[in-house]
C-alpha positions in Angstrom: -34.7 -44.7 78.0 -32.5 -44.8 75.0 -32.9 -41.0 75.0 -30.5 -40.7 77.9 -27.6 -42.5 76.3 -25.7 -39.7 74.6 -26.2 -37.1 77.2 -24.4 -38.8 79.9 -20.9 -38.4 78.6 -21.0 -35.8 75.9 -17.8 -33.6 76.5 -16.6 -35.1 79.6 -13.0 -34.0 79.2 -9.9 -36.2 78.3 -8.8 -36.8 82.0 -11.1 -39.9 82.6 -10.1 -41.4 79.2 -6.6 -42.2 79.8 -7.3 -43.6 83.5 -9.9 -45.8 81.7 -7.6 -47.0 79.0 -5.1 -48.2 81.5 -8.2 -50.2 83.2 -9.1 -51.5 79.9 -5.9 -52.9 79.0 -5.6 -54.5 82.3 -8.9 -56.4 82.2 -8.9 -56.9 78.3 -7.3 -60.5 78.6 -9.6 -61.2 81.4 -12.4 -60.8 79.4 -11.3 -62.8 76.4 -10.5 -65.8 78.7 -13.9 -65.8 80.5 -15.9 -65.0 77.3 -18.2 -68.2 76.5 -19.4 -66.8 73.4 -16.6 -66.2 71.5 -17.7 -69.3 69.0 -21.0 -68.0 68.2 -21.0 -66.6 64.7 -20.9 -63.0 63.9 -19.6 -60.2 61.6 -15.9 -59.4 61.7 -14.8 -56.4 63.7 -13.1 -53.8 61.7 -11.5 -52.1 64.8 -10.2 -53.3 68.1 -11.1 -49.7 69.7 -14.7 -49.5 68.5 -15.5 -53.1 67.5 -18.6 -53.1 65.6 -20.1 -50.1 67.7 -19.6 -47.6 64.8 -21.3 -49.7 62.4 -24.4 -50.5 64.8 -24.4 -46.8 66.1 -23.2 -44.5 63.3 -24.6 -46.0 60.3 -26.4 -43.7 57.9 -29.7 -45.7 57.7 -30.8 -47.6 60.6 -30.5 -51.3 60.0 -27.8 -50.9 57.2 -25.7 -53.5 59.2 -28.0 -55.5 61.6 -30.6 -56.5 59.1 -28.0 -57.8 57.1 -26.2 -59.5 59.9 -29.7 -61.1 60.8 -30.1 -62.7 57.5 -26.6 -64.0 57.6 -26.2 -65.1 61.1 -29.9 -65.5 62.5 -31.6 -63.7 65.4 -28.9 -64.3 67.8 -25.1 -63.5 66.8 -22.0 -62.0 68.2 -20.5 -58.7 67.7 -17.5 -56.8 69.1 -17.8 -54.0 71.5 -15.0 -51.6 72.1 -11.8 -52.9 73.2 -12.4 -56.4 72.0 -15.3 -57.1 74.4 -17.7 -59.8 73.2 -21.4 -59.0 73.1 -24.6 -60.4 71.7 -27.2 -59.1 69.5 -30.6 -60.8 70.6 -33.7 -60.8 68.5 -34.8 -64.4 69.5 -38.3 -63.8 70.9 -38.1 -66.6 73.8 -34.7 -65.1 74.7 -36.2 -61.7 74.7 -38.9 -62.6 76.9 -36.4 -64.3 79.2 -34.2 -61.3 79.5 -37.1 -58.9 80.1 -38.5 -60.9 83.0 -35.5 -62.1 84.5 -34.2 -60.6 88.0 -30.7 -61.1 86.7 -30.3 -58.5 83.9 -30.0 -54.9 84.7 -29.7 -51.7 82.6 -26.3 -51.4 81.1 -23.8 -49.2 83.0 -24.1 -46.6 80.2 -27.6 -46.1 81.0 -27.0 -46.3 84.6 -24.7 -43.5 84.6 -27.0 -41.3 82.6 -30.0 -41.9 85.1 -27.6 -40.9 87.9 -26.6 -37.9 85.9 -30.2 -36.6 85.1 -32.6 -37.9 87.6 -33.0 -38.3 91.3 -31.9 -41.6 92.8 -35.4 -42.2 93.9 -36.8 -42.1 90.4 -38.4 -45.3 89.0 -35.7 -45.9 86.5 -33.1 -46.2 89.2 -34.8 -49.2 90.7 -33.0 -52.6 90.4 -32.8 -56.1 90.9 -35.5 -58.3 92.6 -37.1 -54.7 93.5 -38.1 -54.3 89.8 -38.9 -58.1 89.1 -41.1 -58.1 91.7 -42.6 -54.7 91.0 -46.2 -55.6 91.6 -45.0 -55.5 95.6 -43.5 -52.4 95.0 -45.2 -49.2 96.6 -43.5 -47.0 94.0 -44.4 -48.9 90.9 -47.9 -49.5 92.2 -48.4 -45.9 93.0 -46.9 -44.7 89.8 -49.5 -46.9 87.9 -52.8 -45.2 89.1 -52.0 -42.3 86.8 -51.8 -44.4 83.9 -54.5 -46.8 84.0 -57.0 -47.4 81.0 -59.6 -45.4 82.8 -57.4 -42.8 84.0 -55.7 -42.2 80.6 -59.2 -41.4 78.9 -59.6 -38.6 81.3 -56.4 -36.9 79.8 -58.1 -36.9 76.3 -59.3 -33.3 76.5 -55.7 -32.2 77.1 -54.3 -34.1 73.9 -57.3 -32.6 72.0 -56.6 -29.0 73.0 -52.8 -29.5 72.4 -53.4 -31.1 68.8 -55.7 -28.1 68.1 -53.2 -25.8 69.1 -50.5 -27.8 67.1 -52.8 -27.3 64.1 -52.8 -23.7 64.4 -49.0 -23.9 64.0 -49.2 -26.2 60.9 -51.6 -23.6 59.6 -48.8 -20.9 59.3 -46.5 -23.2 57.3 -45.9 -22.0 53.8 -46.0 -24.4 50.7 -42.4 -25.0 50.8 -40.9 -27.9 52.8 -41.2 -27.6 56.5 -39.5 -29.5 59.2 -42.2 -31.0 61.3 -40.1 -32.2 64.2 -39.7 -28.8 66.2 -43.6 -28.2 66.1 -44.3 -32.1 67.2 -41.7 -31.7 69.9 -43.1 -28.6 71.4 -46.6 -30.3 71.3 -45.5 -33.4 73.1 -43.8 -31.7 75.8 -46.9 -29.7 75.9 -49.0 -32.8 76.2 -47.0 -34.6 79.1 -46.8 -31.5 81.0 -50.5 -30.7 80.9 -51.6 -34.3 81.3 -49.0 -35.0 84.2 -48.4 -32.0 85.9 -51.3 -29.7 85.0 -48.9 -27.0 83.6 -48.7 -25.7 80.0 -45.3 -25.0 78.3 -46.0 -21.5 78.7 -46.4 -21.9 82.4 -43.1 -23.9 82.6 -41.5 -20.9 81.6 -39.1 -19.8 78.7 -36.0 -20.8 80.4 -37.5 -24.3 81.3 -38.6 -24.8 77.6 -35.1 -23.5 76.1 -33.2 -25.9 78.5 -35.4 -28.8 77.6 -34.8 -28.1 73.7 -31.0 -28.2 74.6 -31.2 -31.6 76.4 -33.3 -32.9 73.4 -30.7 -31.8 71.3 -28.1 -33.9 73.0 -30.0 -36.9 73.0 -30.3 -36.6 69.2 -26.6 -36.7 69.0 -24.2 -39.4 68.3 -20.6 -39.7 67.7 -17.4 -42.0 67.6 -16.3 -39.8 70.3 -19.3 -40.4 72.4 -19.0 -44.1 72.0 -15.4 -44.2 73.1 -16.4 -42.0 76.0 -19.1 -44.4 77.0 -16.9 -47.2 76.8 -14.2 -45.8 79.0 -16.3 -44.2 81.6 -18.4 -47.0 82.3 -14.9 -49.0 83.2 -13.9 -46.1 85.7 -14.3 -46.2 89.5 -17.6 -44.7 90.6 -15.9 -42.0 92.4 -14.0 -40.7 89.3 -17.2 -40.8 87.3 -18.9 -38.5 90.0 -15.9 -35.9 90.0 -16.0 -35.9 86.2 -19.8 -34.9 86.3 -18.9 -31.9 88.2 -16.5 -30.7 85.5 -17.5 -27.0 83.8 -18.3 -28.4 80.4 -21.2 -26.9 78.5 -23.1 -30.1 78.1 -23.0 -30.9 81.8 -24.0 -27.4 82.7 -26.9 -28.1 80.5 -27.7 -31.3 82.2 -27.1 -29.9 85.6 -29.4 -27.1 84.9 -32.1 -29.8 83.7 -32.1 -31.6 86.8 -32.4 -28.4 89.1 -35.2 -27.1 87.0 -37.1 -30.2 87.2 -36.5 -30.6 90.9 -37.6 -27.1 91.6 -40.5 -27.5 89.2 -41.5 -30.9 90.9 -41.4 -29.3 94.5 -43.7 -26.2 93.1 -46.2 -28.8 91.5 -46.5 -31.3 94.6 -46.8 -28.2 97.1 -49.9 -26.9 95.0 -51.5 -30.3 94.6 -51.4 -30.8 98.2 -52.8 -27.3 98.9 -55.5 -27.8 96.2 -56.5 -31.0 98.0 -56.8 -29.4 101.3 -58.8 -26.5 100.0 -61.2 -29.0 98.3 -60.4 -27.3 94.8 -61.6 -29.2 91.7 -59.6 -29.0 88.5 -59.0 -31.3 85.7 -57.2 -34.2 87.0 -53.6 -34.9 85.9 -51.0 -37.7 87.0 -49.5 -35.7 89.9 -53.0 -35.3 91.3 -53.2 -38.7 91.5 -49.8 -39.3 93.1 -50.5 -36.6 95.8 -53.8 -38.1 96.7 -53.3 -39.1 100.3 -56.1 -42.0 99.8 -54.0 -43.6 96.9 -50.2 -42.8 97.6 -50.0 -45.3 100.3 -46.5 -44.5 101.7 -45.1 -42.5 99.0 -43.6 -39.4 100.5 -43.6 -35.9 98.7 -40.0 -36.1 97.9 -40.7 -39.6 96.1 -43.2 -37.8 93.9 -41.2 -35.1 93.3 -38.3 -37.3 92.1 -40.3 -38.6 89.2 -40.9 -35.2 87.6 -37.9 -35.4 85.2 -38.3 -39.1 84.2 -42.0 -38.5 83.4 -41.3 -35.4 81.2 -38.2 -36.9 79.4 -39.9 -40.3 78.8 -43.0 -38.4 77.5 -41.5 -36.1 75.0 -39.0 -37.3 72.3 -39.7 -40.7 71.8 -43.6 -39.9 70.9 -42.2 -36.8 68.8 -39.9 -39.2 66.6 -42.9 -41.7 66.3 -45.1 -38.9 65.1 -42.7 -37.5 62.8 -41.6 -41.1 61.2 -45.1 -41.8 61.0 -46.1 -38.6 58.9 -42.9 -39.6 56.7 -44.5 -42.9 55.8 -47.7 -41.4 55.0 -46.1 -39.1 52.6 -44.4 -42.0 50.8 -47.7 -43.9 50.8 -50.1 -41.3 49.4 -52.9 -43.8 48.7 -53.1 -45.2 52.3 -52.8 -41.6 53.6 -55.9 -40.9 51.7 -57.8 -44.1 52.8 -56.8 -43.2 56.5 -58.1 -39.5 56.1 -61.3 -40.8 55.0 -61.9 -43.0 58.1 -60.6 -39.9 60.1 -63.4 -37.8 58.3 -66.2 -40.5 58.6 -65.4 -40.6 62.3 -65.8 -36.7 63.0 -68.4 -36.0 65.9 -68.5 -39.4 67.2 -64.7 -40.3 67.6 -63.9 -43.5 69.0 -60.1 -43.9 68.4 -60.1 -47.6 69.5 -62.8 -48.4 66.8 -60.8 -47.0 64.0 -59.1 -49.9 62.2 -56.8 -47.9 59.8 -55.6 -45.7 62.3 -54.7 -48.2 64.8 -53.2 -50.4 62.2 -51.1 -47.4 61.2 -50.0 -46.7 64.6 -48.8 -50.5 65.2 -47.0 -50.6 61.9 -45.1 -47.5 62.6 -44.1 -48.6 66.2 -43.2 -51.9 64.3 -41.1 -50.4 61.8 -39.7 -47.6 64.2 -39.1 -48.7 67.7 -37.9 -45.7 69.4 -35.5 -47.7 71.7 -34.0 -50.2 69.0 -31.4 -51.2 71.3 -31.5 -51.9 74.9 -28.2 -52.6 76.6 -28.6 -55.2 79.3 -26.0 -56.6 81.8 -26.2 -60.2 83.4 -25.5 -59.8 87.1 -24.8 -63.4 87.5 -24.3 -66.5 85.5 -27.8 -67.4 83.9 -29.4 -69.6 81.3 -31.3 -67.9 78.3 -33.6 -70.2 76.3 -34.0 -70.1 72.6 -36.7 -70.6 70.3 -34.4 -71.4 67.4 -31.2 -73.1 67.4 -27.9 -71.5 66.6 -24.5 -73.0 65.2 -21.3 -72.0 66.8 -18.6 -71.1 64.4 -16.9 -74.3 64.8 -19.9 -75.7 63.1 -19.7 -78.8 65.4 -23.1 -78.6 67.2 -26.2 -76.7 67.8 -26.9 -74.8 70.9 -30.7 -75.9 71.0 -32.0 -75.0 74.2 -30.2 -72.5 76.2 -27.0 -70.2 76.6 -24.9 -69.4 79.8 -23.5 -66.3 80.0 -20.8 -64.5 82.4 -22.0 -61.9 84.7 -20.0 -59.2 83.1 -21.6 -59.6 79.5 -23.5 -56.5 78.1 -26.2 -57.3 75.7 -27.7 -55.5 73.1 -31.3 -56.5 72.7 -32.7 -55.4 69.3 -36.3 -55.5 68.3 -37.5 -58.6 66.6 -40.1 -56.8 64.4 -38.0 -57.1 61.1 -37.4 -60.7 61.4 -38.7 -62.5 58.0 -39.1 -65.8 60.0 -41.6 -63.9 62.3 -43.2 -61.4 60.0 -43.0 -62.7 56.6 -40.7 -61.7 53.4 -42.0 -58.1 53.4 -41.1 -57.7 57.2 -38.9 -54.5 56.3 -42.0 -53.0 54.1 -44.6 -50.5 55.4 -47.8 -52.4 55.2 -50.3 -51.6 57.8 -52.8 -54.2 56.3 -50.8 -57.0 58.0 -52.6 -55.8 61.3 -56.1 -56.1 59.6 -55.5 -59.3 57.4 -54.2 -61.8 60.2 -50.6 -62.0 59.1 -48.8 -60.6 62.0 -46.8 -62.5 64.4 -48.8 -64.3 67.3 -45.7 -66.1 69.1 -44.3 -65.2 72.4 -45.9 -62.3 74.3 -43.3 -59.4 74.6 -44.6 -55.9 74.9 -47.8 -54.7 76.2 -49.1 -53.4 72.8 -49.7 -55.4 69.8 -46.7 -57.9 71.0 -44.3 -55.3 70.1 -41.3 -54.1 72.2 -42.0 -50.3 71.3 -42.7 -49.8 75.1 -40.3 -52.6 76.2 -41.8 -55.4 78.4 -41.6 -57.1 81.8 -41.2 -55.3 85.0 -39.6 -52.6 83.0 -42.5 -52.0 80.8 -43.3 -48.2 80.1 -46.0 -47.4 82.5 -47.2 -44.6 80.2 -47.7 -46.9 77.1 -51.4 -46.3 77.1 -50.8 -42.4 77.4 -48.7 -42.6 74.2 -50.9 -44.3 72.2 -54.0 -42.2 72.9 -51.6 -39.4 72.4 -50.6 -40.4 69.0 -54.4 -41.3 68.0 -55.3 -37.9 68.8 -52.5 -36.0 67.0 -52.6 -38.3 63.8 -56.4 -38.0 63.5 -55.9 -34.1 64.0 -53.3 -33.6 61.5 -54.0 -36.2 58.7 -57.8 -35.0 58.8 -56.8 -31.3 58.1 -53.4 -31.8 56.2 -52.1 -33.6 53.3 -48.3 -34.4 53.8 -46.0 -35.3 50.9 -42.2 -35.7 50.4 -40.5 -32.7 48.7 -39.3 -33.4 45.1 -35.6 -34.6 45.4 -36.0 -34.8 49.1 -34.5 -37.4 51.1 -35.6 -38.4 54.6 -34.0 -41.6 56.1 -33.9 -43.0 59.5 -30.9 -42.5 61.8 -30.1 -44.3 65.3 -28.9 -41.7 67.7 -29.8 -43.3 71.0 -33.6 -43.4 69.6 -34.6 -43.8 66.0 -35.3 -40.6 64.5 -35.9 -39.1 61.0 -32.7 -37.3 59.5 -32.0 -35.1 56.6 -29.0 -36.0 54.4 -26.6 -34.3 56.6 -27.3 -36.4 59.4 -29.1 -34.1 61.5 -32.5 -34.6 62.9 -35.7 -33.3 60.7 -38.4 -34.2 58.6 -39.0 -31.6 55.8 -42.4 -32.5 54.4 -44.8 -30.4 51.9 -47.7 -29.7 53.9 -51.1 -28.7 52.3 -54.4 -27.6 54.0 -57.3 -30.0 53.0 
């Protein structure tokens, strides 16, 4: 849920900052003494206040620094967080696999704060510790899963196809001049998740809800040095100060509080309607909340627990898919020959569409997810000393030995987990190139099992795996087929679209703002 990071501390006010600075200075030397990773090599820190965080989080192009650092230092290296804190960047596949499945790694505190600010404490994202690792025994996880199984997700296909057709009608209105596809895609993904999960179209959600949702998504696609600083300070504050700060009358916080109120109100309304429809024996198109409110399937899950999932389902299912769709269209615009080949496959499948048996379409989706994992960074915190295995040995800065099997970390260490999808050692010398054929010629990485789809971490992995990954894949299959089958996409002459990390990976214009202006022609 990287989408949440920028939301939680935007415009929090200056009071907590000064309190935090005092706490930071008081603990800095303790962190320095306890760090066991200071001899692991890594890039120099340009700033004590920000460390390497501005380089990682504010670079104009995603990967400007980290891909270069990977080549210099390997898949595990040290960076500096704010106020001199040692952190690790980890792309070693065995280490990633271990961290994803370990009971001793939790969400980083920034994400925890965002979850508490935006969502109900009973939502799935708030689950921690052993409760998460042994999720197969968790009533909440098991019950949520019934709405996202392979067979159930196929029942949502008519919803996706209707939304895709409506999206096509919007694209029909675009002129020959370059048009930013992001707003239309965002509206479509919200419509798809709302209909498939709640049984509500965006029109039924209401103008106020949709407008507030757009404001929240805008917050999620922002990132600044001030936000990085605020995050670093707030996570060091006592919880009572953080709770008090969230009540400040700042515009951003008002937007977030409104979003939480709207989603709770919506959840209550939807659940009441589902329960009433079940009593009356009403038969309608099945959605996720129908499954969750089914008395025969929900086990001990209460209505309030179902309601608590409303916000997380809508947020998780919208902006990450929007960005992946937009970045995929950008890559097609840059590779017109492949775009033509994909369109030919789509046209040959009309009438009897079996999305899973369209090799070019699925290779294209996998390659887009590989190059543009929505959660490029996942901050994790070790809750106690733990040993992490490594697939490759690393050399310490002193150069006197290798750490060949494992590393031990102190409990306070925050880890930034980076996707390993561009490591040349795993994917070849063209790891940074867009080449969908790698998924057809057998040259893809076949090592440690990580994520649920194509061995990628695009949907995370382990007990924290995204329950909606099948949902997202089918949605992308339908949307790409509809759009590429009817439209040609090209990069405007002299146009420049790059990829920026603002909590999630997104397409950005030269001014840094989110956007993917493309020339769109009806076929």
